[in-house]
MIFINU-750016 format. One record per residue (C-alpha): residue number from 1; y, x, z. Coordinates in nm, 4 decimals. Example, Ala and Ser with C-alpha at 12.3 -4.5 7.8 and 13.67 -1.06 7.14 Angstrom:
% MIFINU-750016
     k         c2         c1         c3
     1    -0.4500     1.2300     0.7800
     2    -0.1060     1.3670     0.7140
//
This chain:
% MIFINU-750016
     k         c2         c1         c3
     1     1.3773     0.7266    -0.8199
     2     1.0207     0.5381    -0.6999
     3     0.9738     0.2066    -0.6619
     4     0.8477    -0.0172    -0.3234
     5     0.4704    -0.1882    -0.5250
     6     0.3514    -0.3797    -0.1922
     7     0.3196    -0.7408    -0.2397
     8     0.3053    -0.8143     0.1316
     9     0.5795    -0.6277     0.4321
    10     0.4328    -0.4089     0.6543
    11     0.5048    -0.3652     1.0062
    12     0.5338    -0.0631     1.1986
    13     0.2704     0.0461     1.4790
    14     0.0733     0.2562     1.6558
    15    -0.2820     0.2343     1.6658
    16    -0.5378     0.4367     1.6785
    17    -0.8174     0.4638     1.4721
    18    -1.1112     0.6488     1.4032
    19    -1.2412     0.7137     1.0410
    20    -1.5317     0.7604     0.8599
    21    -1.6721     0.8278     0.4837
    22    -1.9310     0.5482     0.4445
    23    -2.1613     0.4949     0.1882
    24    -2.2148     0.1235     0.0664
    25    -2.4851     0.1384    -0.0847
    26    -2.7377     0.3331     0.1406
    27    -2.5390     0.1488     0.3899
    28    -2.5008     0.4846     0.6100
    29    -2.1917     0.7155     0.7034
    30    -2.1536     1.0463     0.5476
    31    -2.1107     1.3321     0.8147
    32    -1.9134     1.2939     1.1557
    33    -1.5671     1.1212     1.2579
    34    -1.1850     1.1774     1.2116
    35    -0.9390     1.0377     1.4477
    36    -0.6076     0.9224     1.2896
    37    -0.3752     0.6191     1.3447
    38    -0.2310     0.3594     1.1799
    39     0.1443     0.3994     1.1774
    40     0.2281     0.0414     0.9680
    41    -0.0147    -0.2350     0.8667
    42    -0.0283    -0.5774     0.6592
    43    -0.3017    -0.7684     0.6332
    44    -0.3716    -0.6225     0.3111
    45    -0.3475    -0.2323     0.3808
    46    -0.2060     0.0026     0.6155
    47    -0.0925     0.3561     0.6357
    48    -0.3276     0.5739     0.7680
    49    -0.2329     0.9639     0.9161
    50    -0.4853     1.2142     0.9531
    51    -0.4380     1.5702     1.0573
    52    -0.6492     1.6721     0.7697
    53    -0.7455     1.5374     0.4115
    54    -1.1046     1.6720     0.4225
    55    -1.3532     1.5504     0.6460
    56    -1.7128     1.7642     0.6408
    57    -1.6258     1.9361     0.3004
    58    -1.5433     1.5949     0.1506
    59    -1.1676     1.4792     0.0266
    60    -1.1048     1.1280     0.2068
    61    -0.9290     1.0384    -0.1413
    62    -1.0928     1.1927    -0.3938
    63    -1.4467     1.1390    -0.2603
    64    -1.3773     0.7572    -0.2692
    65    -1.2284     0.7865    -0.6372
    66    -1.5675     0.9932    -0.7244
    67    -1.8199     0.7402    -0.6623
    68    -1.7778     0.3738    -0.6251
    69    -2.0158     0.3688    -0.3430
    70    -1.7990     0.5701    -0.1013
    71    -1.5118     0.3870     0.1011
    72    -1.3340     0.4963     0.4412
    73    -1.4609     0.2619     0.7790
    74    -1.2418     0.2673     0.9931
    75    -1.3166     0.1974     1.3577
    76    -1.0960     0.0107     1.6065
    77    -1.1661     0.0397     1.9666
    78    -0.9265    -0.2125     2.1695
    79    -0.8346    -0.2201     2.5909
    80    -0.9913    -0.5803     2.6274
    81    -1.3270    -0.4780     2.5034
    82    -1.4399    -0.1060     2.5097
    83    -1.7891    -0.1920     2.4139
    84    -1.7052    -0.3591     2.0709
    85    -1.5948    -0.1506     1.8193
    86    -1.3509    -0.3358     1.5381
    87    -1.4699    -0.2293     1.1925
    88    -1.2501    -0.2380     0.8749
    89    -1.4054    -0.1290     0.4992
    90    -1.1623     0.0566     0.3104
    91    -0.9870     0.2146     0.0279
    92    -0.8052     0.5092    -0.0607
    93    -0.4742     0.4377    -0.2645
    94    -0.2827     0.7446    -0.2642
    95    -0.2001     1.0145    -0.0349
    96     0.0515     1.2735     0.0425
    97     0.1671     1.5149     0.2582
    98     0.3657     1.3453     0.5585
    99     0.6904     1.4877     0.5973
   100     0.8220     1.2608     0.8010
   101     0.6548     1.4686     1.1160
   102     0.7174     1.8119     1.2372
   103     0.3048     1.8228     1.2332
   104     0.1017     1.9143     0.9336
   105    -0.0764     1.6564     0.8817
   106    -0.1867     1.3593     0.5734
   107    -0.0683     0.9962     0.5024
   108    -0.3361     0.7986     0.3261
   109    -0.2547     0.4569     0.1871
   110    -0.5256     0.2420     0.2012
   111    -0.6205    -0.1386     0.1280
   112    -0.8822    -0.3173     0.3058
   113    -1.1948    -0.4378     0.1605
   114    -1.1800    -0.7084     0.3636
   115    -0.9850    -1.0408     0.3013
   116    -0.6627    -1.0559     0.4752
   117    -0.8294    -1.4024     0.6035
   118    -1.1914    -1.2268     0.7735
   119    -1.2027    -1.2085     1.1108
   120    -1.2072    -0.8551     1.1562
   121    -0.8146    -0.8517     0.9730
   122    -0.7519    -1.1444     1.1915
   123    -0.8043    -0.9754     1.5174
   124    -0.6944    -0.6822     1.3932
   125    -0.3411    -0.8164     1.2839
   126    -0.3207    -1.0048     1.6827
   127    -0.3863    -0.5905     1.8088
   128    -0.1148    -0.4757     1.5746
   129     0.1393    -0.7580     1.6257
   130     0.1692    -0.8048     2.0113
   131     0.4937    -1.0045     1.9118
   132     0.3905    -1.3410     1.8482
   133     0.6796    -1.3944     1.6216
   134     0.6210    -1.1212     1.4246
   135     0.2465    -1.1932     1.3811
   136     0.4054    -1.5354     1.2652
   137     0.6453    -1.3527     1.0217
   138     0.3456    -1.1630     0.8565
   139     0.0781    -1.4344     0.8103
   140     0.3877    -1.6653     0.6778
   141     0.4967    -1.4145     0.4371
   142     0.1393    -1.3528     0.3088
   143     0.0278    -1.7239     0.2563
//
């Protein structure tokens, strides 16, 4: 039996995201983009759902673990300002087949590489938690 080792409770959400492999040393993307979605969220991490674990011949999980300069770059676009995207760097922690879905897809557990109090995470929290009560509860448990 496995136990949930999360430090912060996650909430169920449905946020569209574009995923890139990013070389943080060279400050450059490595290839193309992949569409995905965030299925649950906390200010320290999320569950990312993607159709495939490979992006331009590179594995989303192992590429990041084999080279510490490579990370995931998550791009979020919000309705109120489609011209401004929000970019959040993340590192994959685990991945597995999505057994809850009829589609053949993967779930990747990610931790955010910016602090929970950063501008990016605060903005993402407001988008993920449209319900103010859920947002307050989420942040209260964190701090």
